[in-house]
C-alpha positions as semicolon CSV with decimal commas, in nm:
position;residue;x (nm);y (nm);z (nm)
1;M;-0,414;-0,996;-1,798
2;G;-0,319;-0,989;-1,430
3;K;-0,033;-0,783;-1,290
4;L;0,102;-0,700;-0,947
5;G;0,124;-0,342;-0,828
6;R;0,041;-0,077;-0,571
7;S;0,022;0,222;-0,805
8;Y;-0,348;0,203;-0,878
9;P;-0,592;0,487;-0,793
10;Y;-0,785;0,324;-0,510
11;P;-0,811;0,487;-0,163
12;G;-0,591;0,324;0,101
13;L;-0,429;0,081;-0,144
14;D;-0,081;0,173;-0,020
15;Q;-0,182;0,054;0,328
16;M;-0,270;-0,299;0,218
17;G;-0,033;-0,582;0,300
18;G;0,078;-0,856;0,065
19;P;0,094;-0,868;-0,314
20;L;-0,180;-0,686;-0,502
21;L;-0,319;-0,813;-0,829
22;A;-0,482;-0,588;-1,088
23;T;-0,627;-0,670;-1,425
24;S;-0,595;-0,506;-1,765
25;L;-0,895;-0,542;-1,993
26;F;-0,828;-0,611;-2,358
27;R;-1,017;-0,700;-2,675
28;F;-0,895;-0,917;-2,961
29;R;-1,039;-1,058;-3,282
30;L;-1,010;-1,429;-3,353
31;T;-0,890;-1,470;-3,713
32;D;-0,824;-1,844;-3,716
33;T;-1,080;-2,069;-3,548
34;D;-0,849;-2,370;-3,579
35;E;-0,569;-2,208;-3,376
36;S;-0,500;-2,365;-3,035
37;I;-0,607;-2,189;-2,716
38;Q;-0,247;-2,192;-2,589
39;R;-0,125;-2,017;-2,904
40;I;-0,401;-1,754;-2,880
41;L;-0,322;-1,687;-2,513
42;R;0,050;-1,661;-2,589
43;S;-0,014;-1,409;-2,868
44;V;-0,241;-1,201;-2,640
45;Q;0,018;-1,213;-2,362
46;H;0,294;-1,110;-2,603
47;E;0,083;-0,819;-2,732
48;L;0,009;-0,690;-2,381
49;V;0,367;-0,724;-2,259
50;S;0,503;-0,548;-2,568
51;H;0,291;-0,241;-2,484
52;G;0,366;-0,246;-2,110
53;I;0,654;0,002;-2,144
54;Y;0,402;0,268;-2,252
55;E;0,181;0,226;-1,946
56;H;0,300;0,556;-1,795
57;G;0,344;0,749;-2,121
58;L;0,494;0,728;-2,466
59;E;0,864;0,689;-2,522
60;M;1,006;0,987;-2,710
61;L;1,170;0,912;-3,044
62;H;1,468;1,140;-2,986
63;S;1,506;1,128;-2,609
64;S;1,888;1,164;-2,603
65;G;1,926;0,886;-2,349
66;L;1,642;1,005;-2,124
67;P;1,428;0,733;-1,962
68;P;1,093;0,641;-2,125
69;V;0,901;0,797;-1,834
70;Q;0,992;1,163;-1,795
71;C;0,793;1,242;-1,480
72;F;0,605;1,030;-1,227
73;V;0,371;1,179;-0,965
74;N;0,279;0,959;-0,668
75;V;-0,001;1,074;-0,436
76;K;-0,012;0,838;-0,138
77;L;-0,345;0,791;0,034
78;G;-0,410;0,691;0,392
79;T;-0,281;0,831;0,720
80;H;-0,066;0,719;1,011
81;T;-0,381;0,713;1,223
82;M;-0,555;0,460;0,998
83;Q;-0,698;0,176;1,205
84;S;-0,725;-0,192;1,118
85;T;-1,041;-0,292;0,933
86;S;-1,226;-0,619;0,994
87;I;-1,470;-0,774;0,749
88;G;-1,603;-1,111;0,859
89;D;-1,307;-1,335;0,945
90;M;-1,054;-1,111;0,765
91;T;-0,866;-0,818;0,923
92;V;-0,665;-0,571;0,715
93;H;-0,385;-0,392;0,902
94;P;-0,208;-0,077;0,778
95;C;0,138;-0,177;0,654
96;R;0,393;0,078;0,781
97;D;0,680;-0,047;0,565
98;L;0,500;0,077;0,254
99;E;0,470;0,438;0,370
100;S;0,826;0,534;0,284
101;W;1,089;0,375;0,068
102;D;1,399;0,464;-0,129
103;V;1,409;0,329;-0,480
104;Q;1,603;0,403;-0,796
105;L;1,329;0,491;-1,045
106;L;1,358;0,498;-1,423
107;T;1,210;0,848;-1,432
108;S;1,390;1,180;-1,469
109;I;1,164;1,344;-1,209
110;Y;0,966;1,184;-0,924
111;L;0,709;1,394;-0,736
112;E;0,542;1,254;-0,425
113;V;0,269;1,370;-0,188
114;A;0,217;1,174;0,135
115;Q;0,051;1,223;0,471
116;E;0,295;1,225;0,763
117;L;0,241;1,266;1,138
118;S;0,359;1,627;1,111
119;G;0,140;1,713;0,810
120;I;0,151;1,676;0,433
121;S;0,489;1,576;0,293
122;M;0,597;1,678;-0,058
123;K;0,906;1,520;-0,208
124;M;1,076;1,554;-0,543
125;C;1,364;1,335;-0,661
126;Y;1,536;1,414;-0,988
127;R;1,831;1,312;-1,200
128;S;2,049;1,617;-1,236
129;E;2,202;1,479;-1,553
130;H;1,857;1,557;-1,703
131;I;1,757;1,871;-1,509
132;G;1,980;2,121;-1,325
133;H;1,952;2,204;-0,955
134;Q;1,807;2,553;-1,007
135;K;1,542;2,432;-1,249
136;A;1,461;2,141;-1,018
137;Q;1,413;2,388;-0,730
138;L;1,184;2,599;-0,952
139;L;0,986;2,290;-1,052
140;F;0,950;2,187;-0,686
141;E;0,828;2,537;-0,592
142;N;0,575;2,522;-0,877
143;F;0,465;2,178;-0,756
144;H;0,415;2,321;-0,406
145;D;0,220;2,620;-0,548
146;I;0,000;2,392;-0,758
147;L;-0,091;2,183;-0,451
148;D;-0,162;2,500;-0,251
149;N;-0,387;2,627;-0,532
150;I;-0,571;2,297;-0,565
151;D;-0,632;2,310;-0,190
152;G;-0,796;2,656;-0,222
153;E;-1,168;2,679;-0,295
154;D;-1,166;2,986;-0,524
155;F;-0,937;2,851;-0,790
156;G;-1,006;2,732;-1,144
157;V;-0,815;2,484;-1,357
158;G;-0,756;2,757;-1,619
159;Q;-0,561;2,963;-1,365
160;L;-0,357;2,655;-1,274
161;I;-0,258;2,596;-1,639
162;R;-0,162;2,962;-1,694
163;K;0,059;2,962;-1,381
164;G;0,281;2,680;-1,507
165;K;0,639;2,758;-1,613
166;P;0,840;2,553;-1,862
167;V;1,144;2,365;-1,734
168;D;1,425;2,259;-1,969
169;N;1,663;1,967;-1,921
170;M;2,022;2,026;-1,807
171;T;2,312;1,811;-1,679
172;C;2,443;1,759;-1,322
173;E;2,411;1,488;-1,053
174;S;2,113;1,324;-0,880
175;S;1,943;1,496;-0,588
176;C;1,634;1,503;-0,373
177;I;1,427;1,793;-0,234
178;S;1,154;1,760;0,026
179;K;0,925;1,985;0,226
180;V;0,668;1,919;0,497
181;T;0,371;2,147;0,554
182;N;0,139;2,127;0,851
183;P;-0,223;2,175;0,738
184;E;-0,474;2,348;0,962
185;I;-0,713;2,108;1,131
186;S;-1,073;2,226;1,119
């Protein structure tokens, strides 16, 4: 099945211009050899589309009105200094309009890491009807600490898991927090 999207884990994908097509592999068993090809393709398409809502996680049974995706982390690859790339007769140019955008997501929490001219940008958007401002600030600080720890050489995954703190849902209004750090250039 083909689908359009830019949220796939390939380096520099966010810098590509134009629509991107990705494929989902699937397997099915043919139970009726007399069935028409169109009917088989329609049933496969229906099956894939019906499971598309679970692509970023399972919907909770008792979510109390929360969106199906509770948290989405977006790590953007590529830099502002990325140059155009030519292969044969084709030239790929970095697409600046994809580096930053405002969008209303279906998630309760959106965490983003991106490279900016001034350094590494970390951004968290959240729906305060699902998580309060203080807990969102704590979550953002933990997110910042996790990225700092991942950046360090003498750090194990076990330590990262033990450092995590639980965050409960609360009610308020939507907000956004962001922070820019300037990494040392070696």
